[in-house]
N, C-alpha and C positions, 0 to 999 in steps of 0.2 A: 664144412670150408666155404666160400666166398670164389668164383670162377675166375680171380687171377692167385689164390693156391695161400692167400691166408686164412686163417682159425676168426668163423663167425662167431662173436660172444653172443649165440644163440641163448642163454640166459637171460639175458639183458634184451634180448631182441622183439617179444611182444607173443603175444598169440603166434600160432603154427601154419599149416597148412592150407589152409584157405588164403592167408596171405600169400604163400607161392604160386597154387598155379595163377591166381589176381594179376601178381607181377609178371608171371609168362605172358599171360595176354597182354599186359599193359607193353613191355617190351614189344611184344608182335607188332604192334599197330604202332609204335613210336619208330620201328626200324622201317616199315611198310610207308609210313610217311615221308621216312629220310631219304629212302630210296626214290621214291615217287618225286622228292625238290628235287635231286639231285638228275632228273630225267629229265625234267621242267629246263634246267637253265644250263644246260650241256648242249654243246653242239648238238648239227644232226647226225656226224659222222660220229661221235661217240656210240661207245658201246650199246646196245638196247639192255641190259639188263644190269652192269655195274657199269657206271661212267668211269672213268681213271679219274683220279687228281693231279693237278699238278701246282705249282706257287701260285698261279693266277685265275685259279678256280671261281676262287668267290669277289677278286677284283672287283669286276664287274656290274655287281648285284644292283638292279634300281631298288628303289624305295621298298617297294613293296614286296620286291624277293626278300631286301636286308630284313624287314619287319619280320616274314615270315622266318627266313633260317635264326633268325634270336627265339624266336620262337621254338622251333626244332630244336635248339641248344638247353632252352629251359625244360624243355620232356626229357634231353639228353639224345648223345651221340651215339649210334652202335657202337656195341666193343671193336666189331673190326673195320669199324673207318674211322675212328676215333684217333689214332694215331695220323693217318692220312691227313683228315679233317685242321689237327694240329700244324703240321709240316707245312700243307697249304696254306693258313694263314699267318704263319711266322717267316715264310720264304725260306722253311729248309730244303725244299728239295733242290734247289740252285745255290746256298750258304754255304761258301765253303772255311769251316770252321777252322781259326787260325790259332797261333797261343802256344804252339810248338808239342813237342813227346810225351808222353810218360816221363818223367825221371830229370827233365829236363830242369834249372835252375829254379827250383820254385823254394823262399826261404824256410828255412829248418824247424821251428815255428808252426808254420803254415801247414809243411808237412805228417809233419808231431800229432798235431791237431787231427788231419784226416785219416792217419791210422789210427788213432785211438777209437773217432767213431765206426771204423769200417765193421766190425764186431758187433756194434750197439745196433748196425738198420738192420730192420726186422730179423733181429735172432726167431730163428724157429720155423724160417721159411724158405723151403727147399731151393730156390733158385738161389736164394744172397746165402748160403751156405755153401755152395760152392766155389772152389777157389777160383776158378775165374771167372764168376760173376765179381767176387770182389779186386780181384785187381783190374777189371772194365770200370768199375766204380771206381775204384781208387784214380785211372785213369781221369776219368770224367771230372773228377773234383780238382785235379792237379792243372789238368785243361783250362777248366772254368774260374782258374785263381788265378793263371796265367793271363787267361784273357781281362781279369778285373784286378789289377793289382790294387787298386782302391781298396778291395773287399775280402781277398785275399781268400780263405775259409773261416765260415761262420754257423755254427753250432745248428742245426735244423734244414742247412741243406744238403745233406745226407739222404736224407729223408723223401724229400721232392725230388733229386739227382734220382735216386733208388723208384719211384715211384713214374719215371720217365723211361728209365733203365727197361722195366718190368714192359713197356708197353712198344720198345722202339727194339730192343735186344740189338741194339748199336750203339758203338761210342760217339758219333759224330753227329748222331739227329737229338742223341741225350744233350750233346755239352750244348748244341743248338737251342733245344728247349729249356733248358736251364737258364744260362743265359738269359734268353728270352724272358723268363717268368720273373728272374730278378731284375733285371732292368728296364724291362716295357711292362709288367702287369703290377708289380708291387712299387709301392712308392719309392721315392728315393732314399737312398741310406737304411734301406732296410735291413740288409744284410751285413753292413761296414761294420767293423769293429766298436763303434761305440752304438751300432744299431738305434740311431737318433730316429727314424725310420717308425719304429717298432714304438716308440715314446710317446710317438709324437700320436700316433694310430691309436694308443691305449688313450691317452687323453682325449681328442675325439671319439673313441668309443663311450668313455664315463659320461661326457655332455649329452652326447645321441639318446644314449639310454635313461639320463637323468629327463629326459626330455620328451623321448617317449614311453617312457614308462615308471612314473614319479615315486608311486608307493614302493614297485621292486628297489628302486635306487636308495630311497629312501633307506628300508629294511636292511637292508645289506650294510647301508652306512650304521644302523644300531646294532647288527652286529659286528660289526668289523671286518667283513668283507672287503680287502680290493680287487673291485673289477679287471684291472688289468693285469697284476699276478695270475685271478682264476682264470682267464682267459688269452696266457700268454701263451701256451701251444696252439690255439687256434688259429693265431694269426702266423706265427713264426713258421709255422710249418704249411699253411693254405688249407688247415685241418684234415693232413696225413695224420695216422692213426689216432683219430678222431671218434669217426662215424662208425658203430656197429661192422660195415662193411666196404671194401674199397671202392667199391662202383660210387659209394655217394659222395667223395671224396671227387673221383672223377667229374660227378654229376655238376660238382658248385664250378671246377676249370671249365668244362667246355661255355658255360658261360662267362667269365671270365675273359678265356681266349678267342672267341666271336667281338667281345664290347672290346677286347685291347686293353682292359684295365681291370686291377683288382677292387675296384669299388663293391663288388657288387660278395667281396669275403668279410664286407662289415656288413651288407645286411644281411646277411646269411647269419652273423651273430647276434646282432639284433634278434633277429627273428626267433631266435634261439631263446633270448631273455624271456620272450612275450610265450613262446611257449612256455618258458619254466615260472610264471608269472604266480598262477594260484599255488604251487608250491613253495615256493620262498616265500610267498607270505603266511606260510604254516610254520615256519622252521622257527624254532624256541634257542639254539645252537651255532655257531658259526660253524662247527664241526659238520650239523644238517647241510648248511649252506653249501659249505666247501665237497661234500658228496653230492649232491647233485649237481654240481657243475661237472661232473667226475660221469658220471652215470645218464645226466639226461642225453647228450649227445649218439649214448648207444643204446638208444630204445625211441628217436625219433624218428617219423617215417621220411624219407628221403624227399618225394613227391611232396608233400604238406608243407615240408618246412621249405623248399625251396619258390614253391606257390608263396606262399606269407612272403618270405623274401622279397618278391619281387611285386608285392601288393603294396609294403612298407610305405608310408605317407608322413611327411612331419603336418605336424597339428597348426605347429607355428614355426616362423624362419628365422635361424642366424642373421642372414641377409636379408629377410623378405622379399624371398626371392618367388614365391609359390606354394611353397614345401614341396618343394622337386628333393629327394633324398641324396639325390645322387651330387645335384650342385652341390646341397649344403656339406656333403663330405669333403669337398674339394674344396669349398669355404674355409670350411673347419681345418681342415689341416695346413691349408696356407697360413689360417690364423696362429694357430698352435706354435707352427714352426718360428712364424716370424716370434711370439714371445717366450719360446727357447732360447732362439738366439741371439734376443735383445739382451733376452738377463745372461747370455754367457755362459748357457748348460754346455756347449760341447767346444768352447776354449780350448787349444792346447793347455797341460801344461807348463810352466817357463824351464822345467827340467827339461820338458820336448821339443822345446824352440829351437 
């Protein structure tokens, strides 16, 4: 069981005891570096041990401090500080989340979809099997739907909300973080009814995988495997329920919150393809490749994955901008969204007009 109460998939987690002690030492160093950084940027009157965070704590970082903060995010925030960092970065300490109370008029279709997914949210986890937790999760999702009528509720939001609730144990902060994640970190239309943002990202992911890993791309095409379908859950949930432990998902989110966008999720997905390259090229059948996509994320070392994701560079550039992958992702998102809109892919049906 991991530190968040989820069952680790130890059968797939790799070799054993030495990894645990090494991880403990790494976490101790990480935590020490984080606290040292907080002390360095805190006002003189702050606590000499654990400076309190507030909504403006990271608002005035110098260029050098910002670079160091990103480096710390890549290493991962200490568990005890993660929620405070997220709230500080997003204004969650001061923002009052509106949108009404649970049971306020949310349409029957949305309410039915929320109710269906409550029991499916982390079954077997002690915290989420409590009746009060399910009620709180329901209130979070209803309030999110009221805040975002153009979205309402979309499958996958229950898992993201669940991981935020696990950190906060509080409804208002969870609604705030879910709202921020859906509207500020993930691209436009990711959780809308037509999920156009996810469709566009599927095209972007396939395009970049073809450029960065042409042999893998060709192999999967030969096997008849669809990139977008095989990796849908990675993007839809921001890697919830994908890795061998919950901390690995939070590690990806740490970087997204510091950078205030979700392009790092695309980087991580591409890095996973790179890690799988040798095994994919050995696959003789489509099912082998499908199984590999399911298993590899349970075996991967999160530190190695994040470092690989951060180091990815374009060999050639779609818009010839020097191979900066983040610029490339943004450019391709705009390109494919325009192409889809031009083709009328998301136009309303006549009966809906």
